[in-house]
C-alpha positions in Angstrom: 0.0 0.0 0.0 1.3 3.4 -0.9 0.6 6.6 1.0 0.5 10.0 -0.7 1.1 13.0 1.4 0.1 16.3 -0.1 2.1 19.2 1.2 1.4 22.9 0.2 4.2 24.5 -1.7 6.9 26.0 0.5 6.1 23.9 3.6 7.8 20.8 4.8 6.0 17.5 5.6 5.5 16.8 9.3 8.5 15.2 11.1 8.0 11.5 11.7 7.3 10.1 15.2 10.1 8.8 17.4 9.7 7.3 20.8 12.2 8.9 23.2 10.9 7.3 26.4 9.0 4.0 26.0 6.4 2.8 28.5 7.9 1.1 31.6 6.8 -2.1 33.4 4.3 -1.5 36.2 3.7 -3.4 39.4 0.5 -2.9 41.3 -2.0 -4.6 43.7 -5.4 -5.8 42.6 -8.2 -3.3 43.0 -6.1 -0.2 42.0 -5.4 1.2 38.6 -2.0 1.4 36.7 -0.8 4.1 34.4 1.5 3.7 31.4 3.0 6.6 29.6 5.2 7.3 26.6 7.3 10.3 25.5 7.6 10.9 21.7 8.7 13.5 19.3 7.2 14.5 15.9 4.5 16.7 14.6 0.8 16.2 15.1 1.3 12.9 16.9 -1.6 10.5 17.5 -1.6 7.5 19.9 -3.2 4.1 20.2 -2.6 1.9 23.2 -2.8 -1.9 22.9 -3.2 -4.7 25.5 -1.8 -8.0 24.4 -1.7 -6.6 20.8 -5.4 -5.6 20.8 -6.3 -1.9 20.5 -7.9 -0.5 23.6 -11.0 1.6 22.8 -10.6 5.3 23.7 -6.9 4.9 24.7 -5.6 7.6 22.4 -3.3 9.9 24.4 0.3 9.8 25.6 -0.8 8.1 28.8 -3.2 5.2 29.5 -4.7 4.3 32.9 -6.2 0.9 33.3 -9.5 0.1 35.0 -9.3 -1.3 38.5 -6.9 -4.3 38.3 -7.7 -8.0 38.9 -5.3 -10.8 39.3 -6.2 -12.0 35.8 -4.5 -8.8 34.5 -1.1 -10.1 35.7 1.3 -10.5 32.8 -0.6 -8.3 30.3 1.7 -6.5 27.9 0.9 -2.9 26.9 2.3 -1.1 23.8 1.5 2.2 22.2 1.4 2.9 18.5 2.5 6.5 17.8 1.8 7.8 14.3 1.3 10.8 12.1 1.1 11.5 8.3 4.8 10.8 8.1 5.1 7.4 9.8 4.3 4.9 12.5 6.4 3.6 15.4 5.4 1.0 17.9 6.8 0.9 21.4 8.4 -2.0 23.1 6.0 -3.9 25.4 5.6 -2.9 29.1 4.5 -5.8 31.3 1.9 -5.4 34.1 2.5 -7.3 37.3 -0.5 -7.6 39.6 -0.2 -8.9 43.1 -2.9 -9.9 45.6 -4.1 -7.2 47.9 -2.9 -7.7 51.5 
């Protein structure tokens, strides 16, 4: 598939996305939320978070906060797709570790 980007004369295309700080692994106890974040450079960036490689509805900003965690969330891997008109980059996976509440 080819993508055609139309740029008005005299202007440059947007700079492509680059991840400068990928999401980190998070450890939490069941019943609380966990937050993942990414830092990226580029123009007009858009974001899509995934859990175990499935897009999360509405998770379209530089941070994502989970619903309250359950033990079944242990081991889930979160990634973020950062994109704009000039390209796409996918972060490394960040693993969620969930422990039982005391």
